[in-house]
C-alpha positions as CSV (number, residue, x, y, z in Angstrom):
1,M,-15.1,-18.3,-10.3
2,Q,-11.4,-17.9,-10.4
3,R,-9.5,-19.6,-7.5
4,Y,-6.7,-17.2,-6.9
5,E,-5.3,-19.5,-4.3
6,D,-4.2,-21.7,-7.2
7,L,-2.1,-19.0,-8.8
8,N,1.0,-20.1,-7.0
9,K,3.5,-19.8,-9.9
10,S,5.6,-17.0,-11.3
11,F,4.3,-15.2,-14.3
12,I,7.1,-15.0,-16.9
13,N,6.7,-14.0,-20.5
14,G,3.0,-14.4,-20.4
15,E,3.2,-18.0,-18.9
16,W,2.5,-19.3,-15.4
17,T,5.9,-20.8,-14.7
18,E,6.9,-23.2,-11.9
19,G,9.9,-22.1,-9.9
20,L,13.1,-24.3,-10.3
21,S,14.4,-24.0,-6.8
22,E,14.6,-27.0,-4.5
23,R,12.9,-24.8,-1.9
24,T,9.2,-24.1,-1.4
25,Y,7.4,-21.5,0.7
26,D,4.0,-21.8,2.4
27,I,1.8,-18.8,2.2
28,L,0.0,-18.6,5.5
29,N,-3.2,-17.0,6.8
30,P,-1.8,-14.8,9.5
31,Y,-4.9,-15.2,11.7
32,D,-4.8,-19.0,12.1
33,N,-1.5,-20.0,10.4
34,S,-3.4,-22.2,7.9
35,V,-1.6,-22.8,4.6
36,I,-3.3,-20.9,1.8
37,N,-0.9,-22.4,-0.8
38,T,2.6,-23.6,-1.4
39,V,5.0,-21.9,-3.9
40,R,8.1,-23.5,-5.4
41,L,10.5,-20.5,-5.5
42,A,12.0,-19.1,-8.7
43,T,15.8,-19.1,-9.0
44,T,18.3,-16.4,-9.8
45,K,18.8,-17.9,-13.3
46,Q,15.0,-17.6,-13.9
47,L,15.1,-14.0,-12.7
48,E,18.0,-13.2,-15.0
49,E,16.1,-14.7,-18.0
50,T,13.0,-12.7,-17.0
51,F,14.9,-9.5,-17.2
52,E,16.1,-10.4,-20.7
53,T,12.5,-11.3,-21.6
54,A,11.3,-7.9,-20.3
55,K,14.0,-6.1,-22.2
56,Q,13.0,-7.6,-25.5
57,A,9.2,-7.2,-24.9
58,Q,9.7,-3.5,-24.0
59,K,11.1,-2.7,-27.4
60,Q,7.8,-3.7,-29.0
61,W,5.6,-2.3,-26.2
62,A,7.4,1.1,-26.7
63,K,6.0,1.2,-30.2
64,S,2.4,0.7,-29.0
65,S,-0.1,3.5,-29.4
66,A,-1.6,5.4,-26.4
67,E,-4.9,3.8,-27.3
68,E,-3.5,0.3,-27.2
69,R,-2.0,1.0,-23.7
70,K,-5.2,2.5,-22.5
71,A,-7.3,-0.4,-23.7
72,V,-5.1,-2.9,-21.7
73,L,-5.2,-0.8,-18.6
74,R,-9.0,-0.3,-18.8
75,K,-9.5,-4.0,-19.2
76,A,-7.3,-4.8,-16.2
77,A,-9.3,-2.3,-14.1
78,D,-12.5,-3.9,-15.3
79,Y,-11.2,-7.3,-14.3
80,L,-10.6,-6.1,-10.7
81,K,-14.0,-4.6,-10.6
82,D,-15.7,-7.7,-11.9
83,N,-13.9,-10.0,-9.5
84,R,-13.7,-7.6,-6.5
85,E,-15.4,-9.8,-3.9
86,A,-13.2,-12.9,-4.6
87,I,-10.0,-10.7,-4.7
88,V,-10.9,-9.0,-1.4
89,D,-11.4,-12.4,0.2
90,V,-7.9,-13.4,-0.7
91,V,-6.4,-10.1,0.4
92,V,-8.1,-10.4,3.8
93,R,-6.9,-14.0,4.3
94,E,-3.4,-13.5,3.0
95,T,-2.6,-10.1,4.6
96,G,-4.6,-10.4,7.9
97,G,-6.3,-7.1,7.0
98,T,-9.9,-6.5,7.8
99,I,-12.7,-6.5,5.2
100,I,-12.6,-2.6,5.2
101,K,-8.9,-2.7,4.5
102,G,-9.4,-5.3,1.7
103,H,-12.0,-3.3,-0.1
104,T,-9.9,-0.1,0.3
105,E,-6.8,-1.8,-1.1
106,V,-8.6,-3.2,-4.2
107,Q,-10.3,0.2,-4.9
108,V,-7.1,2.1,-4.7
109,S,-5.5,-0.4,-7.1
110,I,-8.4,0.3,-9.5
111,D,-7.9,4.0,-9.0
112,E,-4.2,3.6,-9.9
113,L,-5.1,1.8,-13.2
114,E,-7.6,4.5,-14.1
115,E,-5.2,7.3,-13.4
116,A,-2.6,5.5,-15.5
117,I,-5.0,5.5,-18.4
118,I,-5.0,9.3,-18.3
119,I,-1.2,9.6,-18.4
120,A,-0.8,7.2,-21.3
121,D,-1.1,10.2,-23.6
122,E,2.0,11.8,-22.1
123,L,4.4,9.4,-23.8
124,Y,6.0,10.7,-27.0
125,Q,4.8,14.2,-26.4
126,V,7.0,16.8,-28.1
127,R,7.7,20.2,-26.8
128,E,9.3,22.9,-28.9
129,V,11.8,25.2,-27.1
130,P,13.2,28.4,-28.5
131,S,16.8,28.4,-29.6
132,I,19.6,30.9,-29.2
133,V,21.1,29.6,-32.4
134,E,19.7,31.1,-35.6
135,G,17.8,28.6,-37.8
136,K,17.7,25.8,-35.1
137,V,14.5,24.1,-33.9
138,N,14.6,22.4,-30.5
139,H,12.3,19.5,-29.8
140,V,12.1,17.8,-26.4
141,H,10.7,14.3,-26.6
142,R,9.4,12.1,-23.8
143,L,10.4,8.4,-24.2
144,P,9.9,5.3,-22.1
145,L,12.6,4.6,-19.5
146,G,12.9,0.9,-20.4
147,V,12.6,-1.9,-17.9
148,I,11.6,-1.2,-14.3
149,S,12.5,-3.4,-11.3
150,S,9.6,-3.4,-8.8
151,I,9.7,-4.6,-5.2
152,S,6.6,-4.3,-3.0
153,P,6.0,-5.0,0.8
154,F,3.6,-7.1,2.8
155,N,1.2,-4.5,4.2
156,F,-0.8,-3.2,1.2
157,P,0.7,-5.5,-1.4
158,M,-1.7,-5.0,-4.2
159,N,-2.0,-1.2,-4.4
160,L,1.7,-0.6,-3.4
161,S,2.6,-2.8,-6.4
162,M,0.0,-1.3,-8.7
163,R,1.2,2.3,-8.2
164,T,4.5,1.3,-9.9
165,I,3.2,-1.2,-12.4
166,A,0.2,0.7,-13.8
167,P,2.0,3.9,-14.7
168,A,5.1,2.0,-15.9
169,I,3.1,0.1,-18.4
170,A,1.1,3.2,-19.4
171,L,4.3,4.9,-20.2
172,G,5.7,2.2,-22.5
173,N,7.9,0.4,-20.0
174,S,8.1,-3.3,-19.1
175,V,8.2,-4.5,-15.5
176,V,9.8,-7.3,-13.5
177,H,8.0,-7.4,-10.2
178,K,8.8,-9.2,-7.0
179,P,6.1,-9.0,-4.3
180,D,6.9,-10.0,-0.7
181,I,6.5,-13.8,-1.0
182,Q,4.3,-14.0,2.2
183,V,1.6,-12.1,0.3
184,G,2.6,-13.3,-3.2
185,L,-1.1,-13.8,-4.3
186,S,-2.2,-10.3,-3.4
187,G,1.0,-8.5,-4.4
188,G,1.7,-10.5,-7.5
189,S,-0.5,-13.3,-8.8
190,M,-3.8,-11.4,-8.9
191,I,-2.2,-8.5,-10.7
192,A,-0.6,-10.8,-13.2
193,K,-4.0,-12.5,-13.8
194,A,-5.6,-9.1,-14.4
195,F,-3.1,-8.2,-17.1
196,E,-3.2,-11.6,-18.6
197,E,-7.0,-11.3,-19.0
198,A,-6.6,-7.8,-20.3
199,G,-4.4,-9.0,-23.2
200,L,-1.1,-7.3,-22.3
201,P,1.5,-8.6,-24.7
202,K,3.8,-11.3,-23.3
203,G,6.8,-10.2,-21.4
204,V,5.6,-6.6,-20.7
205,F,4.6,-7.5,-17.1
206,N,6.5,-10.3,-15.3
207,M,6.0,-11.4,-11.7
208,I,8.4,-13.6,-9.9
209,L,7.6,-15.5,-6.7
210,T,10.9,-16.0,-4.7
211,D,12.8,-14.7,-1.7
212,L,16.1,-13.0,-0.9
213,Q,17.7,-16.3,0.2
214,E,17.2,-17.5,-3.4
215,I,18.0,-14.4,-5.5
216,G,20.1,-12.1,-3.3
217,D,20.4,-8.6,-4.8
218,E,19.7,-9.6,-8.4
219,M,16.6,-7.3,-8.5
220,L,19.0,-4.5,-7.8
221,T,22.3,-5.4,-9.5
222,N,20.9,-6.8,-12.8
223,P,22.1,-4.5,-15.6
224,V,18.8,-4.5,-17.5
225,P,16.5,-2.3,-15.4
226,G,17.0,1.5,-15.4
227,L,15.0,2.1,-12.3
228,I,14.4,0.3,-9.0
229,S,11.0,1.0,-7.4
230,F,10.8,-0.1,-3.7
231,T,8.5,0.3,-0.9
232,G,9.6,-0.9,2.5
233,S,11.9,-0.2,5.4
234,T,14.5,2.6,5.5
235,P,17.5,0.2,6.2
236,V,16.7,-1.8,3.1
237,G,16.1,1.5,1.2
238,R,19.6,2.7,2.1
239,H,21.0,-0.6,0.8
240,I,19.1,-0.2,-2.5
241,G,20.2,3.4,-2.8
242,K,23.8,2.5,-2.4
243,I,23.7,-0.2,-5.0
244,A,21.6,2.0,-7.4
245,G,24.1,4.8,-7.0
246,E,27.1,2.5,-7.8
247,N,25.3,1.3,-10.9
248,L,23.8,4.7,-11.9
249,K,20.3,3.5,-11.7
250,R,17.3,5.6,-10.8
251,V,15.3,4.9,-7.7
252,A,11.7,5.5,-6.5
253,L,11.8,4.8,-2.7
254,E,9.0,5.0,-0.2
255,L,10.4,4.1,3.1
256,G,9.6,4.2,6.8
257,G,7.8,6.9,8.8
258,N,7.2,8.2,12.2
259,G,4.0,10.0,11.5
260,P,3.1,12.9,13.9
261,F,-0.6,13.7,14.5
262,V,-0.6,17.2,16.0
263,I,-3.6,18.5,18.0
264,L,-3.4,22.2,18.5
265,S,-4.9,24.3,21.3
266,D,-8.0,25.2,19.3
267,A,-8.7,21.7,18.0
268,D,-12.1,20.0,18.1
269,V,-11.2,17.1,20.4
270,D,-14.0,14.8,19.4
271,R,-13.1,15.0,15.7
272,A,-9.4,14.6,16.5
273,V,-10.2,11.4,18.4
274,D,-12.2,10.0,15.4
275,A,-9.3,10.7,13.1
276,A,-6.6,9.5,15.4
277,V,-8.3,6.1,16.1
278,F,-8.6,5.4,12.4
279,G,-5.1,6.8,11.6
280,K,-3.4,4.7,14.3
281,F,-5.2,1.4,14.1
282,L,-6.0,0.8,10.4
283,H,-4.5,-2.5,9.4
284,Q,-3.2,-2.9,13.0
285,G,-0.8,0.0,12.5
286,Q,1.1,-1.8,9.7
287,I,1.4,1.2,7.4
288,C,4.4,3.4,6.7
289,M,2.2,6.5,6.9
290,I,0.3,5.4,10.0
291,T,-0.1,7.8,12.9
292,N,2.9,6.9,15.2
293,R,3.1,9.9,17.6
294,I,0.0,11.8,18.8
295,I,1.2,15.2,20.0
296,V,-1.4,17.1,22.0
297,H,-1.4,20.7,23.3
298,Q,-1.6,20.6,27.1
299,D,-5.0,22.5,27.0
300,K,-6.6,19.5,25.2
301,Y,-4.4,16.8,26.5
302,D,-6.5,15.3,29.4
303,E,-9.8,15.4,27.4
304,F,-8.2,13.8,24.4
305,V,-6.5,11.0,26.4
306,Q,-9.7,10.1,28.2
307,K,-11.8,10.0,25.0
308,F,-9.2,8.3,22.9
309,V,-8.6,5.5,25.5
310,E,-12.4,4.9,25.8
311,R,-12.7,4.5,22.1
312,V,-9.7,2.3,21.7
313,K,-10.9,0.0,24.5
314,A,-14.1,-0.7,22.5
315,L,-12.4,-1.6,19.2
316,P,-13.5,-5.2,18.1
317,Y,-10.6,-7.6,17.5
318,G,-10.3,-11.1,16.1
319,D,-10.9,-12.8,12.8
320,P,-10.4,-10.3,10.0
321,R,-13.1,-12.0,7.9
322,D,-15.7,-10.9,10.5
323,P,-17.1,-7.6,9.1
324,K,-17.1,-6.2,12.6
325,T,-13.4,-6.7,13.2
326,V,-11.1,-3.6,13.4
327,I,-8.0,-5.2,14.9
328,G,-6.8,-8.3,13.1
329,P,-3.6,-10.3,13.3
330,L,-0.1,-9.0,12.6
331,V,1.3,-10.4,9.4
332,N,3.6,-13.0,10.9
333,E,5.1,-14.4,14.2
334,R,8.3,-12.3,13.8
335,Q,6.3,-9.0,13.5
336,L,4.1,-10.0,16.5
337,E,7.0,-10.8,18.7
338,K,8.7,-7.5,17.7
339,A,5.6,-5.6,18.6
340,V,5.3,-7.3,22.0
341,N,8.9,-6.6,22.7
342,V,8.4,-2.9,21.9
343,A,5.5,-2.7,24.3
344,E,7.3,-4.7,27.1
345,E,10.5,-2.6,26.7
346,A,8.6,0.6,26.9
347,I,7.0,-0.6,30.2
348,R,10.4,-1.6,31.5
349,D,11.7,1.9,30.6
350,G,9.0,3.4,32.8
351,E,6.5,4.6,30.1
352,K,3.0,5.1,31.5
353,V,0.4,2.8,30.2
354,A,-3.2,4.0,29.9
355,L,-4.3,0.9,28.1
356,E,-2.4,-2.4,28.2
357,G,-2.8,-4.8,25.3
358,E,-2.5,-8.5,25.3
359,R,-1.6,-11.2,22.8
360,I,-4.6,-13.4,21.9
361,G,-3.5,-15.9,19.3
362,N,-1.9,-13.9,16.5
363,V,-3.8,-10.8,17.5
364,L,-2.3,-8.0,19.6
365,T,-4.9,-5.9,21.2
366,P,-4.2,-2.1,21.4
367,Y,-1.7,-0.5,23.8
368,V,-1.9,3.2,24.6
369,F,1.1,4.9,26.2
370,I,0.7,8.5,27.6
371,D,3.0,11.2,28.9
372,V,5.7,9.9,26.6
373,K,8.8,12.0,25.9
374,N,9.6,12.5,22.2
375,S,13.3,11.7,23.0
376,S,12.3,8.3,24.3
377,K,13.1,5.1,22.4
378,L,9.4,4.4,22.1
379,A,8.6,7.7,20.4
380,Q,11.6,7.5,18.0
381,T,10.7,3.9,16.9
382,E,8.5,3.2,13.8
383,V,6.0,0.9,15.5
384,F,4.3,-1.3,12.9
385,A,1.7,-2.4,15.4
386,P,-1.4,-1.3,17.3
387,I,0.6,0.6,19.9
388,A,-0.3,4.3,20.3
389,T,2.1,6.9,21.8
390,I,0.7,10.2,23.2
391,I,3.0,13.2,23.8
392,K,2.1,16.4,25.6
393,A,3.2,19.8,24.2
394,E,3.1,23.0,26.1
395,T,2.5,25.3,23.1
396,D,1.5,24.9,19.5
397,E,5.0,25.9,18.4
398,E,6.5,23.2,20.6
399,A,4.1,20.7,19.0
400,I,5.4,21.5,15.6
401,D,9.0,21.2,16.9
402,I,8.2,17.8,18.3
403,A,6.6,16.7,15.1
404,N,9.9,17.5,13.2
405,D,12.1,15.9,15.8
406,T,12.5,12.6,14.0
407,D,14.7,11.1,11.2
408,Y,11.6,10.5,9.2
409,G,9.3,12.7,7.1
410,L,6.6,10.8,5.4
411,A,3.0,11.6,6.4
412,S,1.7,14.0,9.1
413,A,-1.5,15.6,10.3
414,I,-2.6,18.8,12.1
415,F,-5.9,19.4,13.9
416,T,-7.1,23.0,14.3
417,S,-10.2,25.2,14.0
418,D,-8.1,27.8,12.2
419,L,-7.6,26.4,8.6
420,V,-5.4,29.3,7.5
421,K,-3.1,28.7,10.5
422,G,-3.3,25.0,9.9
423,E,-2.0,25.3,6.3
424,E,0.8,27.7,7.4
425,L,1.9,25.2,10.1
426,A,1.6,22.3,7.6
427,L,4.3,23.9,5.6
428,Q,6.6,24.0,8.6
429,I,6.4,20.2,9.1
430,D,9.3,18.5,7.3
431,A,7.3,15.8,5.7
432,G,6.3,14.9,2.1
433,M,2.6,15.1,3.1
434,T,0.6,16.9,5.8
435,H,-3.1,16.7,6.2
436,V,-5.1,19.4,8.0
437,N,-8.1,18.1,10.0
438,D,-7.6,14.6,8.8
439,Q,-5.5,11.6,9.8
440,T,-2.1,10.6,8.3
441,V,-3.2,7.7,6.0
442,N,-4.1,9.3,2.7
443,A,-3.1,8.2,-0.8
444,H,-4.5,9.3,-4.1
445,P,-3.1,8.4,-7.5
446,N,-3.3,12.0,-8.8
447,L,-1.3,13.6,-6.0
448,P,2.4,13.5,-5.1
449,F,3.1,10.7,-2.7
450,G,6.5,10.4,-1.0
451,G,8.7,11.4,1.9
452,N,11.5,13.6,3.0
453,K,14.6,12.8,5.0
454,A,14.9,9.1,5.8
455,S,11.4,8.4,4.4
456,G,12.4,8.1,0.8
457,L,13.3,9.6,-2.6
458,G,11.0,10.5,-5.5
459,R,7.3,10.9,-5.7
460,F,4.6,8.5,-6.8
461,G,1.3,9.8,-8.2
462,S,0.4,11.6,-11.4
463,P,1.9,13.6,-13.0
464,W,5.0,13.4,-10.9
465,I,5.5,9.7,-11.6
466,I,5.8,10.6,-15.3
467,E,9.2,12.2,-14.8
468,E,10.3,9.2,-12.7
469,F,9.3,6.6,-15.3
470,T,10.4,8.3,-18.6
471,V,13.4,9.9,-20.1
472,T,13.5,13.3,-21.9
473,K,15.5,13.7,-25.1
474,W,16.6,16.8,-26.8
475,V,16.6,16.7,-30.6
476,S,17.6,19.8,-32.5
477,I,17.1,20.4,-36.2
478,Q,19.3,23.0,-37.9
479,H,17.2,24.4,-40.7
480,K,19.7,27.1,-41.7
481,Y,23.4,26.6,-42.4
482,R,25.3,27.4,-39.3
483,K,28.7,29.1,-39.5
484,F,31.3,28.0,-37.1
485,P,34.3,30.1,-35.7
486,F,36.8,27.5,-36.9
C-alpha cells in the first residue's frame, strides 16, 4: 500500500524533487500535534524553473487529442477510487476533518475529474459565425489558455485544488500548483501521485511544497501563467486581484463568506434544525460557504433556538479518526486562538450565550449565541469555527434584508414550505448561490460555483470554467476578393 506520508517532496517535471531551502516545515496532525512528516521547502529559484518547465510542457500538451486527455483523467479518477481508504486516512489526520468529511472530500475530487473528462471535447471546437462582409467566413476557435497558477487553502485541500487542476488539464493547459503547506499531502502530493500513476506527461502538472516566507508573491508575479486560481480569504484575494490587474492576468477567486441561513415564517422547524446543524458544524465550521448567520422569523424563533441548542449539545467531539466524531480539532493553534478570541469578545460585548463551548485540547466545542444583532461585530465576522450566531427577524422581508446586509455574497439558504416563494426570494439574496430547503454547503462540478461582492470573481464548475480556462480566437477567411474604399 502506498504510504502517502512519505510523499514529502515537490513534484516538478514529473520527478519528486527535494526542496533546496535551508528551512523545513513539519506537517502536523491538528488533533494531537504529532508530526506526520517533515518537508524541505522549495525555493523561489525552483518555482521560477517550474514555471518555465510548465510553459514548455504545455506546448506539447496543447497538441494532445481529447481522447488522450480523457484517458489520463479517467486513470487519475480510478487511482483515487482504488486507494480511497488510505487517502481518506491521510486527509483526516492532516486536516483534522472527520471521516465523513474525508470521504466527502475524496468523492468530490473524483467527481471533478469525471466532469473534466466530459469537457475535454470542448477544446478546439470551431463555431462558424455569419459575416457582414461578402465572401467572408468567420470561425471562432477555443484554445488552451496556457499555464495556470493554482493556490489552494487548508480546509478542503484536495477538492479545492482539483476543481482547478482537473479542468485545466482537460482543456490543454499546464498547472503550477501550491497547496497550503500545512496540508501539503492532501492538497498536493496525493494529487501529484494520482497524475503520475495516470501517465500524465512530465511538466503538465507541477506541485510545489513551500510557503510565502520562501517564495513571496512569485506565484502571482511570474510572467508565465495567464491565470491565477485562488481559494482563500478576501484580504489575500484583494492582494491577488491588485497584482493580477497590474500584470493583466486573469483570476478565478473564491473568497470569504458570511452565509445567511434564512428560516421564514412558514418553515418546517425540525427540518430547518437538521440542515442548520450540518451546515454550521461540518468540518468545525472551517468552510467559506458554511452557515454563519442563522436568521429566524420571530414566529419560529423560540422553537428553533430550543431544538437547535438541544441538538448541538449532543454533537460528539474529539478524535476525528473516531467514526462517531462530528466536532474535531481546528487546523492549527492560531485558528483555535482566533476562534476562542471571537467567542470571548462576543461575550464581553454582551452577546447572549445559549450554549457555551470550551477548549479541550485542540478541539473547541460548539458555542451558540442568540438574540444577536446583525450590525454586531460577531454577526459581521466570518467565523471559521464551531460558533453559531442566531438572529431574530420580525418579518420575512426583514430576514432577506438582514441576509443581504454583509460585504460577502457566497452561499446562502432559505427554508420555507412555499417553494415558489422560496425561489423568488432566493433571487433577491445577493449571493452566488442560494439553496431552498437545504443548508449552505453545496458544491457540484457541473454547476456554477462562486460568489458576489467580496466573495470572489469568476465561476468554477462546468461549463462555466471553460470560459475561464480557455481563450477564444476569431479567424476569418476571405473567399471572395474584397474591394476597399481606398
